[in-house]
N, C-alpha and C positions, 0 to 999 in steps of 0.2 A: 253737312259739315257742322260740328258743334262750335258755337261761339265761345270765345274766351270770356272769363268773368273777372271782374275787378272788385276788390274790397274797398269800400269807402265808408264814410261816417257822416251822418247828419247830426249836428249839434245845435241845440236850441234851448231857449228859456221856456218855462211852463208856469202857469198861474192857476191856483185853485179857484173854483167858482165862488167860494164863500169862506167865511172864517172857520166854520165847522170843517169844511173840506181841507183848509190849510192845516188845522190841528190833526186831522186824520192822516194827512200826508207826513207831517212831522213825526207822529207816533209810528207810522209805517217805517220810515227811514231809521228812526231811533231803534226800533226792534230789530231791523235788519243789521244795524251796526252792532247791537248787543249780541246777536247770534254769531256774527263774524268774530267778535272778541272772545266769546266763550270757546269756540272751536279753535281759534288761534292760540289761546292760552294753553289748552290741552296739548296741542302740538309743540308749542314752544318749550314747555316744561320737559317734554320727552326729548326734544332736540338738545336741551341743556343738561340732560341726565339728572334732573332734579329728583330728590328722594320722594318716594310715594307715587311716582309715575313710571309704570313699566312699559317696556317695548319702545319702538321708534315712533316717529311722528304719524305713521300710517296705522298705528295700533290704537289711537285715540277713538273712543266710542262717539264719533261725530253723528252717527245715525240717531242716537238717543237725544242729542242736542237738537237735531233737526226736528224730531218729533215733538220736542218741547215747544217749538215756535210755530208749528204748522197751522195751528188754529188762529194765530195772531197774524202771520204773514200770508197764509195760504200755503198749501202743501207744495205747489210748484215753486213759489218764491223761496221758501225755506230750503228746498232742495238746491235751488240755483245758488244761494249764498254759500252752502257747503261746497258745491262744485267749484265756485269761484275761488274759495280759499284753498282748495286742493290744487287748482291751477297755479295759484300764486306760490305755493310751496314747491311744486314741480319746477316752476320757472327759477326759483331760488337755487335749487340743487343743480339745475342745468348751468346757470351762470357761475356757480361756485366751481363746477367742474371745468368750465372754460377758463376761469381765472387762474386755476392751478396748472392748466395746460400751457406750457411755455411756447408751444407752436401756434397757439391761438391768441390773437391780439384784440379780439372783439370786446373783451371785458377787461378794463384797465384798473378798476377800483374793486376792492374786496366787497362782494355782495353781502347784504344783511338779510336776515329772515324777514318774512312778511310782518308788518307792524300792526299795531292796534288802531282802531278808529276812535281816537280821542284819548283822554287820560282822566285821572281822578280829580285833578284841579279844575279842568275846563269842561269836563263832561264829554259825552260821546259826539263824534262827528256824524252829522246826518247824511248818510250815504247808503244806498241800497242797489240791488239788481233785480231785474224781472225777467223771467224766462221768455224766450222768443214767441212762444204760443200763448203767453199769459197777458199780452197787451196788444192793442191795436192803435194804429195811427191813421188818421184821415186828413189828407192835405187838401186845401182849398181856401175859399174865402173865409171859412170859419174852421180853421184847423184845430184838431183836438187829439188828445191822447187818453186812452182808457186802459186801466189795468186792474188785475184781480186784487182783492183785499180779503184777508182772513175774517172768519166769522166773529172772533172775539173783538176785533177792532170795529167791525160793523155794528155789533151790539153796543159797544161802548159809546159810539157816536150816534146811536139811533138811526143808522143808515140802512134802509131796506134794500139798497142796490148792492149787487155783488161786485161791482166795479167802481173805481174812483175815476171821475172824469176831470181832466185838466185842460186849460186853454194852452195853445201853442203860440208863441210869439215869433213872427218872422216866417220866411219862406224857406223850404228845404233846398239844399244844394243838389240833392239827388232824390227827386220826388218819384221817379220811375225806377223801381228796382225789382230784381228777381226774387230776393229773399231778404229777411231781416234777421239780425242776431240778438243777442242778449242786451236788453236795455239797461243803462246805468243812469241812476238818478242821484242828485246830491244838492245840498244847499250851499250856495256860494256866499260865504259870510262877508267877503269883500264888497260885493255888489248888492248883497241882501236880496237874492233872487234864487229860485229853484232852477236847476238846469238838468238837461237830459242829453244823453249820447246814444244814438241809434246806429249800430253797425249795419250796413246794407251791402248786398251783392248786386252789382250792376253789370249789364251786358256790355261786351266789347263793342257793340254797335254804337255806343255813345262816344267811342274814342275817335279822334281825328286822325288823319293820315298826313305825315310830313309833306310839306310842299316841295321839298327838294332833298338833296343829300349832303347838306353842308354840315360842318362840325364846329363845336365850340369847346373852349377850355376855361375852367374856373380856377382862380387862385383864392383860397380862403385865408382871410387875414384877421387882424385885430382892429386896427383903426379903420381900415377899409374892409368891410365884411366880405364882399365879393368883387373881384375884378375879373371881367370876362372879355375874351377876344374870340371872334369867329373867323372862319375862313372866307367870309364875305367882306372882311375888313372892318366890321362894326366892333365897337368897344363900349362896355358898360361898366360903371363904377358905382357901387353902393356903399356910401360912407357910414361908419358906425361909431364915430367918436362920442356923439351925444348919447347914443344907446349905451355904450360902455360906461360912460360917466354915471348915468342913472343906475346902472347895474352895480357899479362899485359903491355908489352912495348908499344904496339899499343894503348892500352887504356889510358896509361899515356900521350902519344903524343896527343891523341884526347883531353884529359882534358887540356893540355897545350895550345893547339890552341883555345879551347873554352874560356879560361881565357883571351885571347887577343882580343876577339870579342867586337865590340862596343855595346852600350846599345841597347836593343831590338833585338839583333841578337843571335841566338842560334846554328847556324850551318853555314857551308860554303862549297864550292865545294870540297875543300881539305879534310875537316872533313868527309863529306859523302863518299868520295873515300876511306878514311881510314876505315870507318865502313864497307864498302862493302868488302874491302880487308881482314879485320879481319874475317868477317863472311865466306868468301869463303875459307880461309885457314882452318878454323875450320871444315866446312862442308866437304871439300875434305878429310881431315884426318879421320873424323868420318865415312864417307862413305866407304873409303878404309878399315878402321878397321872392319866395319861390314862384308864386303865382305871377307876379309882374315880370320876372326874368324869363320864365318859360314861355309866356305869351309873346314876348319880344323875339325870342329865339325861334318860335314857331313861325312867326311872320318872316323871319330871315331864311326859312327853309332848312333849319337845322334838324337833323335826325339823330345825332349822337352828341352827348355832352360828356367831356372828361373832367373829373374832379379829383384833386389830389388828396391822398390820405392825410389825416390829421397828424399822424406820427411824423411824416415828412415836414409838416408845418412847424411842429414843436422842435424838431432837430435843427432846423435852419433859421428860425426866427432870431431876431437881433437882441432880445433881452429876456431875462427870467420873468420880469413883470408881465411882458407881453405874452409869454408862453402861458402863464397862469390865467390871465384873463381870456386868452383865446380858448383854452381848454374848458374853463368853467362856464363861459358864456355860450359857446357854440353848441354844447351837447351834440357833438359832431354826428354820432350815429343817428340820432333822432332827426337832425337836419337833413342828412343824406336820404333817409327813408322818406321824409316829407317831400324832398325835391324829386325823388324817383316816382313817388305816388302822383305828384302833379304832372310830371313829364309823361307818365303813362297815358294820361288823358289825351295827349297830343301825338301819341305814337313815337315819342322821343325816348331813346335809351340813355341811361346814366351808367357810366363806367368809372370806378375808382381805380386810379393808377398812381404810381409813385411819381412825385414831382420834386424829388430831392435835389437841392441846390439850385432850382430854377430861380429862386429869389435873389441869388448872388451871382448868377451867370450873366456876363455881358453878351448881349445878342450880336454885338458888332465884332468882337474879337474872340469870344468864347471863354474868356478868363473868369475864374471865380475868386482869385486871390488878389486881383488888382482893382476890384470894385469896392465902392463904399456907399452905404445908404445913410442919408440924413433925412429924417422924417419921411416924406413920400417920394423923395428923389433918389435915383440910383445913378451914380457916376462911375466912370472907369478912366484909368490913366490913358487909354487909347483915344479919349475924347468923347466917348458916348455919354449922353445925359438923357434920362427919360423917367417916366413915372415907374416907381419900383414895382408896385403890384401888377400894373398892366404889362410891364415888361416880363414879369414872371409868368403871367397867363399866356403871353405870346410865345415865350420859350417853351412852355409846357405844351402848347398847341402844336408847335413845330415838331417836337419830339414824337407826338402821337400820330401826326399826319404826314410828316415828311415834307410839308409845304412851307415855303418861306412866307413869313408875315412881316411886313415892314414895321420896324420898331418906332415907338413914339419919338418925335424929334425933340420934344421938351416936356416938362411936367404938364400934367393935365390942366386945362383951363375950365373954370366953372361956368364960363360964358361961351355959348355956342351959337347964339342967335345972329352973330355978325358974319358967319361963314356963308358965302353965297353960292358955292359950287359943291357938287357931290364929293369931290376928292377931299376937300378940306373937312367936310362934314364927317367923313370916315376917319380922318386922321385924329380928330378930337372926340373923345367918348362922351356919351351922355352920362351925367353925374346925377345921382339921386340921394336925397336925404329923407329920413323918417320923421314924420310930423305927428306921431302917435296914432295916426289913422291910416296913412298910406305912404308909399314911396313917391315923392314928388320931385320933379326936376324940370329942366328946360325941354321944349318941344323936340321931338325926334322925328326924322323923316318917315319912319315906319309906324308911328303911333296910329292906333285905330281905336274907335270906341270900344270900351270893355264890354264883353258879354256878361250876362247876368251871373254866370258861374264864376266870374272873376273873384267875387267875394268868397273867401275860403270857408266861411262859417256863417251861420245865421245868428250867432250870439250877439253880434254888435249891430244887428239890423232891426229896423222896425218893420212891422208887417201886420196882416190881418190876424185876428185871433178868433177862437171859437166863440160861438154865441153864449151869452150868459143866461139864456132862457132854459137851459137844461135842468131837469129835476135831479140829475145825478149829483152826488156830493163830491 
């Protein structure tokens, strides 16, 4: 019987072995970005029906451009850049088709054609790709990455070696894999470090099996990012106010800087850096949230997690401002994919279902027009009072499972260490806050030491690096 395979990604920082090696790497990524831009320009002009450019985007002579750069990048790398640009354009046309399909709600914003890597004012963005068979990675005490370099660059830097060797910082999340995909390399201007992303295919043998057949339901919100209730009676709350505040502050600073730009300019190096910083902060927090939550649910014996669609969230939330920040911050599709990817490691399935009106429904009398929400508290004229987001997750869970979950008797407490019996411990959820590194909270009855793979990425970890004794550049 063939084993199932899972797609995963190792992300890590890399360091050149010398100043000459760093300049070679910069020239390699710059040439890769230049080829991308030339190919993209030819296709964009045809897409816009500009004079002097005949045919559609697929009629551009990209082969000639590839040939122009093969002695610089190496034939395989030049080919991979061209193919990557083609994939970006195909993805654009697919998203455009979905956007105009009224029956398809997966694309809610009008897609834009693939962009250029950099601009005239700030120069090119150092970013490139390497074909799967044109690089090797060795993991161990002295981890290293080696990749093909074109003859022109080797001659320019007086390098006798056909491959560039780089040190790898940190340990991989997935060191044992069946196959590797196209490597992506870029220079992170925010942290001033080179980074790499290695897609890998891992065997299903690495996946855990659920400990039981319990179920959980998630309510996705704005001030509280995730409220979770399980059929075991456990409840988890991940607060997001501080995260949202930082997200909004950065957004306002971006808007302020944009207002000072001259006519015809829409961005700057500083603005793009703020966009990247904002995105990385959000993605880091969300990735850590997925990992922390799924590990807890695995310990609870959960094998199925229901998550409400973002459309339902926006339709039933209590304010326009909250809707906007929920939509902009969550990048809902990306979060759902990340959650499903993490859950797959534990054999847990993720199902997106409608949760319409669960945030307004009273679990005691079933009314939706007699309830009122004030901050985190939901009250009803029938006398019910409980935590609004946790109540929504409870109601959502009951709809999907048909099982009754006892509602919260009062708003959630941030202190749970005084509860001495299991029943009270289940009535009051564990509350977690983001401290820029991890989701921290009070102790939980089912907490256990994190496994090494709890860290979703090697980017923020220290680790062994390759030896600097190599003669490769």
